C-alpha positions in Angstrom: -7.8 23.3 -7.2 -5.7 22.7 -10.2 -6.2 19.0 -9.9 -2.6 18.5 -8.7 -3.8 17.9 -5.2 -5.9 14.9 -6.3 -3.1 13.5 -8.4 -0.7 13.6 -5.6 -3.2 12.2 -3.2 -4.0 9.2 -5.4 -0.3 8.7 -6.0 0.4 8.6 -2.2 -2.7 6.4 -1.7 -1.5 3.9 -4.3 2.0 3.8 -2.9 0.7 3.2 0.6 -1.6 0.5 -0.6 1.2 -1.3 -2.6 3.6 -1.0 0.4 1.0 -2.5 2.8 0.1 -5.3 0.4 3.7 -6.3 0.0 4.4 -6.1 3.7 1.3 -8.2 4.3 2.5 -10.8 1.8 6.0 -10.9 3.4 4.4 -11.2 6.8 2.2 -14.1 5.7 5.2 -15.9 4.3 7.3 -15.4 7.4 4.5 -16.3 9.8 2.3 -18.8 7.9 1.0 -20.4 11.1 -1.2 -17.3 11.7 -3.2 -17.9 8.5 
């Protein structure tokens, strides 16, 4: 464990969370009647 695995894992986690939050915001804007 050189630490690179953790760095890559957290980078992927951050990217996934960012994409999910952006998709959620776009979905909330497109379908506001669900909220």
